N, C-alpha and C positions, 0 to 999 in steps of 0.2 A: 548259663549252663555250665561253662567251664569253671566258674568260681564257686559252684555250689558246695564242694567239700568244706571250704573255709566258712561259707555262709551258714551251713548246717551246724558246724562245730560251734559257731558263735550263738546261733539262735536256739539250739537244743543243748547247750552246754550242760545244764543241770541234769538232763536225762542221760547224757553220754558219759558223764564223769561222776565218780564217787570218791570214797576215802582212798588216800594213797598209802597209808600206813596201816598195818594190821595183817591178820591171817585170813585169807579168803576161805569162805565156807564151801562145803561140797556143792556140786551142782544140784544134788537132790534137795538140799535145803533151799537153794535159790528157786528151784522149780516150785517147791511147795508154797513159797511166798507169792510167786506169780499166779499159781492156780487159786490161791485165796483171793487175790485181787480180781480174778475173773469169776469168782464164786464157783469155780469148778465146773462150769457149764460148757466150756469150749474144748475142742480137741487140740492137743498139743501137736504142732506142726514141726518145729525145729528149735534148736538151742544154739546160740552163738556165744561161747564162753568169752569172758572179758579178755581182750587181746593183750592187756598190759595192766600193771598196777595203777589204780586211779581211774580206771575205766569200768563201765558197767557191762553186765551180761544181758544179752537180748534173748528173750524167750517169746517165741511167736506161736500164735494160736489161730486156728481156722474159725472165722466168725461169719456165719451165714448172712448177717446183716450188711456186710461190706460188699464192695463191688468185685468184679472179676480181677484176679491177680492180686488182690489186697489181703492182708492178714493183720491181726492185732498183735502188737508187740508190747511186752511189759519189760521195762528196763530196771534191773535189780542191781543194787550195789553188792558185790560179792563179799564184802567185809562186814558191813553193818546190816545187810539183808533188808535194807529199806528199798521200797519201790520209788525209783527216781523219775519214771516217765511211763506214760501209757498212751500210745498213739498208733495210727495206721501206717503200715509200711507196704511197699509195692514191689511186686516181682520177686524172683529168687535173689536178686541183688539187694533186696531189702531197703530200697531208698526211702528216705523220710518224706513227710508231706511237702516241704518246700521244693525238694528236687523232683518229686512226683509232678507237681504243678508245672515246674519249668520243663520237665521232660515231655509232658503233654503239649506244652506250647512249642517246644522244639520240633516235635514230630507232627503236630496237626494244627498248630496255631489256635488250639482250643476250639476248633470248628468241627470236631468229629471226623467222619469218613471223608467229607469234602476237603478238610484241611490236610488229611493224610494223602489224599490224591494229589493235592498241590505240592506237598513236600516231596512225594515220590517222583512227581514229574520233574521237579527241580534237580533231585539227585540223579535221575535217569539221564538228564540232558547236560549235566555239568561237565562230564568228560567230553561230550560232543562239542560243547562250547569252547572248552579249553583247547582241544586239538584243532578245532575249526579256526580258532583265533590264530594259532601258529601257522596254519595253512594260508590264511588270508594275509598274514604278515609276509610270508615267503613270496606270495604272488604279487603283492602291491607295494612293497617297500620302495621308497624313492632311491634313485641311482646316485643322487648327491645329497649331502646334508643341507637342510634348509632350517634356518633359525627363525621360527615364528611361534606364536602361542599354540596354534593348532598342531604343528609338527612336534613341538616340545611335549605337549600332552600325549601325542601319539607315541613318542619314544618312551615316556614314562609308563604308559599302558603296556607297551611291548616288553619293557624290561621287567615290570612286575609280573606280567603274564608268564614269561619264561621262568621267573623265580618261584612262582606259585604253581607251576604246572604239575609237578609231582604230587603236591598236596591236594590239588583238585581231583586228580585221578584217584588218589587214595581215599579221600572222603566220599567220593561218588561210589566207589566200590564197597566200602565198609558200610556206608549208609543204606545201600540197597539191600544188604543182608537182613535188615530189620524191617524193610518195607512190607506193606500189606499184600501187594499184588506181585511186584517183581521179585520179592523175597521168595515166593513159591518157586519161581523159575531158577533162582539161585540154589534152592534146596535140591531141585532135580539135577542140576549140573553137578553139585557136590556128590550126590548119591551115585551118579553115573561114573564119576572118576574116583570114587572111593575116598572122598575127602572129609568124611564125617569125623567129628571129634570122638575119641574113644570114651565109653561110659562104663562104669562098673556094673556088673551083673548082680542084681540083688535077689534073683531067684535062687532058693536054697537047693534046688534039684538040678542046677547046671544048665538050664535052657539059655539060649542066646538072648541077650538083651535087645530091646528096641533100639533103632538108630537114634543117635543124639539129636535133639532139636536145637539148631543154632540160635533160635529165638528164645531160649529158655530164660534169659535174663528179664523177659518182659511178661512172664505169666507164671502162675504157680501150678506145677505139676501135681502137687499134693492136694489140690482142691477136689480131685476126683476120688480121693480115698473114702471108702465107705465101710470097710470091715477091719479097722485097725484093732490089733490085739490089745489087751489090758497092759498098760505100761506101769513099770515100777521106777520111780524117779532115781533110785540108786543105780539102775542100769546105765544111766547116762555117764556116771563117774567111771564105771567099769569099761564102757565102750571107749570113752576118751583115753583111758590109760592104755588100752590095747592099741588104739590108733597111734599114740605117742611111741609105743614100743616098736611099732612097725615102720617108723621113720617119718611120720607126718609131723614135722617140726615147725610149721608156719605158726605165727602168733594168731592169725585169724583163721578160725575153723567154724564149720557148721555141722552139727550132729542132727541127723534125721532118724526118727524111729521107724520101724517097718510099718508098711501099710496093712500087712496081714501076717499070720503065722508062717506063711510060706515065703516070706521075704526077709531080707537081712537089713540090719542097721547100716546106714551110710555115714561116713565122716569125710567131709570135703575140705581141702584147703581152699580159701577164698581170697587169697592175697594176690591181686593182679598187678601189683607194682613189680618193676624189674628188680631182681630176677623173678619171673613169674613162678608162683607156688600154687598150683591147682591140682596136686595129686589127690587121689581119693581111694578109700578102702570100703569094702562091704564086709560086715561082721555078723556072724551068726550069734543072735542073742542068747541062745541056749547053751552053746559051748564056748562062747567068746573066742572063736577062731576066725581068722580072716579067710573069707571064701573067694574074694576077688579084689583086685586093685588095679589102678591105672596110674602111670607115672608120666608127667608132662615130658620128661626127657625122652620117653619112648613114643610120643605122638608123631604121626606122619608130618612131614614138613609143611604141607598145606594147612593142616589143623593148627600147627604152631603159628603160621603166618596169619591165619584167621584170628586166633586169640590175640596176638600182638596188635594186629590192625584195628580190631574192635576196641581194645583197651586204649590204644593211642588216640583213636577217634573220640573216646570219652574223656580223655585228658588224665587218665590214671596211671598209664604205663611208666612214665618217668617223673611222676609227682609234679612238683611246682614248675620244673623246667618244661614239662609237657604242657602244662596249663598256659604258661607265658608264651610258648610257641604257638599255641592255638589262638590266643588273643591277638598276637602279632599277625598271624595268618588272616584272621577275620578282618582286622583293620586294613591290612594291605589289600585284601580282596575288595573291600568297600571302595578304597581309593582307585583300584583298577577299574571297577565298574563306573565310578564317577568320571574319571578322565577319559574313559572310553566312549 
């Protein structure tokens, strides 16, 4: 699970990369190529412009034949306008098929709801086991040092337990936010204390937006869209230019068209590496004026901690260092269990 970014980059290299030299074509031209590849029969869900030269643009469509939270992604080289890939992606995070399979294995052991119940049970009790182990050590530690195999194993178990304590508490807490049952209780607690993550208001008449769903990375909100207005591909270029002018400078962006004439376009920064870039703006497609925006710098502290905790759990917050730390944590935890 931790190594999937590198594995996906290797496995899907052709789809994720294009020409490194040349002039990128407008998003409208890239969208036209993607719509031709889908025969124009699917509704456009979102566009993720190429984050750097040599990488492809991801254009996602709602496909009724796919499962829940899945969409069809066409990968277009912005310079040559060649279709480099056509595959299913999952969730608003847009993970590719390999990571989707590993993600399901991580969350449910590929056993459906029974596996999710097992993984949720493990996450729910990890913090109890960690703190319980410290309590047992405090109550039963020998008064004098004894050198034998059993006591040496016990000392190693205790040393590793103390070293891993903070990580076990963190992974238990962040893992529960995604769980199927306990996650609902976490949502209620966040709502009670006002810990929701701010979300841009896309209603053009100023009504208050719905509270943000902390599980949004695991399903597609756009699947419920039924009355999307007619889209002009050229609008994507205009909306992107407005977003850049308002200060969205992350290399990784996602542009979503409105679900109806009463809604605004949204542009979201989706770079969750440190320093986190997840600002967002809502733009009126008729006037090209920004009607609402959120800045990560203005998020409440608990919303920031939630964002950082989840991204650390996934191994993306600090890049390779984060991944290596998680691998080391996993290996050390296995040793702790073994010698215990």
